[in-house]
C-alpha positions as semicolon CSV with decimal commas, in nm:
position;residue;x (nm);y (nm);z (nm)
1;M;15,573;10,897;11,443
2;K;15,944;10,931;11,501
3;T;16,145;11,156;11,268
4;T;16,487;10,997;11,310
5;E;16,646;10,650;11,287
6;N;16,401;10,542;11,019
7;T;16,471;10,357;10,695
8;I;16,273;10,537;10,427
9;L;16,187;10,452;10,066
10;I;16,089;10,749;9,847
11;T;15,964;10,685;9,495
12;G;16,034;10,965;9,251
13;G;16,307;11,081;9,488
14;G;16,547;11,222;9,232
15;S;16,385;11,564;9,196
16;G;16,110;11,797;9,313
17;I;15,908;11,709;9,621
18;G;16,069;11,366;9,658
19;Y;16,419;11,511;9,653
20;E;16,336;11,774;9,915
21;I;16,183;11,508;10,142
22;A;16,495;11,293;10,096
23;K;16,717;11,592;10,169
24;L;16,541;11,682;10,495
25;F;16,499;11,330;10,628
26;S;16,847;11,211;10,531
27;A;16,997;11,510;10,713
28;S;16,789;11,424;11,021
29;G;16,943;11,088;11,102
30;N;16,742;10,865;10,870
31;K;16,855;10,612;10,610
32;V;16,694;10,697;10,275
33;I;16,644;10,500;9,955
34;I;16,532;10,695;9,647
35;T;16,396;10,546;9,326
36;G;16,332;10,682;8,979
37;R;16,351;10,585;8,614
38;T;16,642;10,806;8,505
39;E;16,971;10,666;8,635
40;E;17,185;10,976;8,577
41;K;16,944;11,207;8,758
42;L;16,889;10,962;9,040
43;L;17,259;10,898;9,104
44;K;17,333;11,271;9,093
45;A;17,061;11,333;9,351
46;A;17,184;11,057;9,581
47;S;17,543;11,183;9,562
48;S;17,432;11,521;9,695
49;L;17,253;11,374;9,998
50;Q;17,356;11,212;10,323
51;N;17,279;10,847;10,405
52;T;17,105;10,795;10,070
53;T;17,100;10,501;9,830
54;A;16,968;10,518;9,473
55;I;16,787;10,226;9,311
56;V;16,680;10,275;8,950
57;T;16,318;10,160;8,922
58;D;16,028;10,216;8,688
59;I;15,743;10,207;8,935
60;N;15,503;10,104;8,656
61;S;15,706;9,794;8,568
62;E;15,605;9,484;8,761
63;S;15,946;9,323;8,710
64;D;16,123;9,640;8,830
65;V;15,900;9,656;9,137
66;N;15,961;9,289;9,215
67;K;16,338;9,348;9,194
68;L;16,307;9,656;9,414
69;V;16,107;9,471;9,679
70;A;16,352;9,181;9,681
71;Q;16,647;9,419;9,723
72;L;16,473;9,610;10,001
73;K;16,398;9,290;10,190
74;S;16,758;9,175;10,150
75;D;16,953;9,498;10,201
76;F;16,715;9,710;10,407
77;P;16,523;9,475;10,637
78;K;16,450;9,761;10,878
79;L;16,252;9,952;10,613
80;N;15,970;10,118;10,804
81;I;15,853;10,412;10,591
82;V;15,733;10,410;10,231
83;I;15,667;10,746;10,064
84;N;15,471;10,701;9,741
85;N;15,567;11,020;9,561
86;A;15,628;10,925;9,195
87;G;15,377;11,095;8,969
88;S;15,265;11,162;8,614
89;A;15,058;11,457;8,490
90;Y;14,933;11,598;8,160
91;A;14,771;11,935;8,099
92;Y;14,533;11,927;7,802
93;D;14,185;12,002;7,673
94;L;13,974;11,701;7,764
95;V;13,740;11,735;7,464
96;T;14,001;11,771;7,189
97;P;14,023;11,427;7,019
98;E;14,382;11,476;6,903
99;V;14,522;11,479;7,256
100;N;14,446;11,108;7,315
101;A;14,295;11,148;7,661
102;F;14,273;10,773;7,714
103;E;14,648;10,716;7,681
104;K;14,727;11,008;7,908
105;A;14,473;10,900;8,167
106;R;14,603;10,543;8,162
107;D;14,957;10,662;8,229
108;E;14,841;10,891;8,510
109;M;14,624;10,624;8,669
110;N;14,901;10,364;8,650
111;T;15,164;10,592;8,802
112;N;14,958;10,792;9,050
113;F;14,724;10,520;9,174
114;L;14,774;10,160;9,065
115;S;15,151;10,156;9,117
116;V;15,093;10,279;9,473
117;I;14,859;9,989;9,544
118;R;15,103;9,734;9,403
119;L;15,409;9,860;9,590
120;T;15,216;9,907;9,913
121;E;15,073;9,556;9,897
122;K;15,415;9,402;9,839
123;L;15,583;9,597;10,121
124;L;15,308;9,575;10,382
125;P;15,445;9,252;10,536
126;V;15,780;9,428;10,590
127;L;15,618;9,738;10,737
128;K;15,384;9,543;10,964
129;G;15,685;9,364;11,110
130;Q;15,838;9,688;11,240
131;D;15,770;9,841;11,581
132;E;15,667;10,168;11,416
133;A;15,600;10,223;11,047
134;A;15,433;10,459;10,805
135;I;15,302;10,488;10,453
136;V;15,289;10,836;10,298
137;N;15,085;10,887;9,983
138;V;15,147;11,215;9,802
139;S;14,818;11,319;9,645
140;S;14,712;11,675;9,558
141;I;14,481;11,967;9,617
142;V;14,283;11,840;9,314
143;A;14,186;11,528;9,510
144;F;13,915;11,746;9,667
145;T;13,798;11,926;9,355
146;P;13,929;11,885;9,000
147;S;14,104;12,129;8,771
148;V;13,966;12,108;8,418
149;N;14,313;12,166;8,273
150;I;14,445;11,853;8,444
151;S;14,121;11,661;8,460
152;T;14,245;11,302;8,442
153;Y;14,535;11,379;8,675
154;S;14,273;11,515;8,917
155;A;14,077;11,191;8,886
156;S;14,384;10,980;8,960
157;K;14,460;11,181;9,272
158;A;14,098;11,161;9,387
159;A;14,128;10,783;9,357
160;L;14,450;10,789;9,558
161;H;14,284;11,001;9,828
162;S;13,997;10,754;9,858
163;Y;14,235;10,456;9,871
164;T;14,447;10,628;10,136
165;Q;14,149;10,683;10,362
166;S;14,048;10,317;10,329
167;L;14,405;10,199;10,390
168;R;14,427;10,408;10,706
169;L;14,115;10,241;10,842
170;A;14,231;9,895;10,737
171;L;14,563;9,940;10,919
172;D;14,416;10,105;11,226
173;D;14,498;9,812;11,455
174;T;14,856;9,770;11,328
175;T;15,185;9,953;11,383
176;V;15,155;10,116;11,038
177;K;15,036;10,476;11,025
178;V;14,900;10,617;10,698
179;F;14,972;10,977;10,603
180;E;14,858;11,177;10,302
181;L;15,056;11,478;10,183
182;M;14,832;11,704;9,975
183;P;15,028;11,972;9,789
184;P;14,885;12,272;9,606
185;L;15,071;12,396;9,298
186;V;15,444;12,340;9,356
187;N;15,736;12,500;9,176
188;T;15,904;12,193;9,025
189;E;16,003;12,070;8,681
190;F;15,714;11,825;8,711
191;S;15,456;12,106;8,726
192;K;15,624;12,339;8,476
193;E;15,362;12,263;8,211
194;I;15,080;12,383;8,439
195;G;15,236;12,703;8,568
196;G;15,450;12,558;8,843
197;E;15,667;12,869;8,859
198;N;15,378;13,029;9,051
199;G;15,372;12,751;9,309
200;I;15,530;12,702;9,649
201;H;15,882;12,567;9,694
202;P;15,889;12,188;9,742
203;E;16,093;12,234;10,058
204;V;15,771;12,357;10,223
205;L;15,612;12,016;10,161
206;A;15,908;11,833;10,312
207;T;15,894;12,049;10,624
208;D;15,519;12,004;10,658
209;L;15,557;11,626;10,634
210;F;15,836;11,627;10,892
211;D;15,618;11,828;11,131
212;A;15,315;11,606;11,061
213;F;15,517;11,301;11,164
214;K;15,592;11,460;11,501
215;E;15,225;11,545;11,557
216;N;15,066;11,238;11,394
217;N;14,873;11,469;11,163
218;F;14,764;11,216;10,905
219;E;14,612;11,439;10,634
220;I;14,845;11,727;10,551
221;H;14,689;12,027;10,375
222;T;14,976;12,250;10,267
223;G;14,923;12,612;10,162
224;Q;14,620;12,667;9,938
225;T;14,510;12,308;9,987
226;A;14,380;12,407;10,331
227;D;14,177;12,692;10,179
228;I;14,026;12,473;9,907
229;Y;13,948;12,200;10,160
230;N;13,765;12,439;10,391
231;L;13,575;12,588;10,098
232;F;13,490;12,239;9,973
233;L;13,340;12,149;10,312
234;S;13,109;12,449;10,304
235;S;13,035;12,460;9,930
236;P;13,167;12,204;9,680
237;E;13,034;12,420;9,397
238;S;13,231;12,723;9,518
239;A;13,545;12,514;9,555
240;L;13,509;12,385;9,199
241;L;13,465;12,739;9,071
242;A;13,763;12,864;9,269
243;M;13,984;12,587;9,132
244;N;13,887;12,672;8,777
245;T;13,850;13,053;8,775
246;S;14,136;13,097;8,528
247;H;13,988;12,851;8,279
C-alpha cells in the first residue's frame, strides 16, 4: 500500500491515536480529512496539521454520516483510505447494578462496531472505484482476550476484530486492502480512566501503521499486543490471566 498521495478519512481524528495518524500521514504528502463530534477541538487539530480538512461528525448519527458521505463524494472523489478510529470506552464493575452496564455497552457497541459497519458500507463503492484503497479498523489488544475492568469495551473490540477478518476475505479480489491496528494501552485522554498514563505514546501507533502500509502487514500488533497474541495462541487461559493480573 502506498504511503503518499492518498486521500484519507480518519474518524476521531482530533486527538489521541487519530491525531497522531493524521499528523504523520498529512506530513507525508497525503490529503487528510478528520472527523469528530467536538467542533472546537477538531478545528484546532486541523489548524495544526498540513493538508488537513475538519468535518464535524457524530459517527453514531445516521444523518451526520449521510452528510459526511455526501460531502466526501462531492469534495473528495479520490478518497481511497478510511481509518475507523473513533471509539468509546467505560471502565466499571460489570456486576454492580448502579453502573448501568447495558447503556454503556450499547454506546460502546454503537461507536466501536456498528458505526464502523455503516460508514464502511456507505464508502465501499468509492473505495472500490480507486486503483488502490484501504480500510483500517482500530481495534485493541482486548480483542484477543478481555479485561474485566473494561469488559463490554473488550466485547465490542472482539466484534470489530471478527468483522475485520471477514471484511478482508470478502474484499480479497478487489483493490481494497483491509488493515487492523491493534493497540495495547495508549497514553491518551481517551484511556485516562483506565491508567493510560502507563501506556505507550500514540505516535508509536501512527508509525507502526505507516510501516505496515509499506509492507502490507494487515494485522498490526503494537507493543504488548504482540506478547498477548503469542501467549493467546499457546494458552488462552494464560493470556486471560495475564490481562487481568491486576484485578
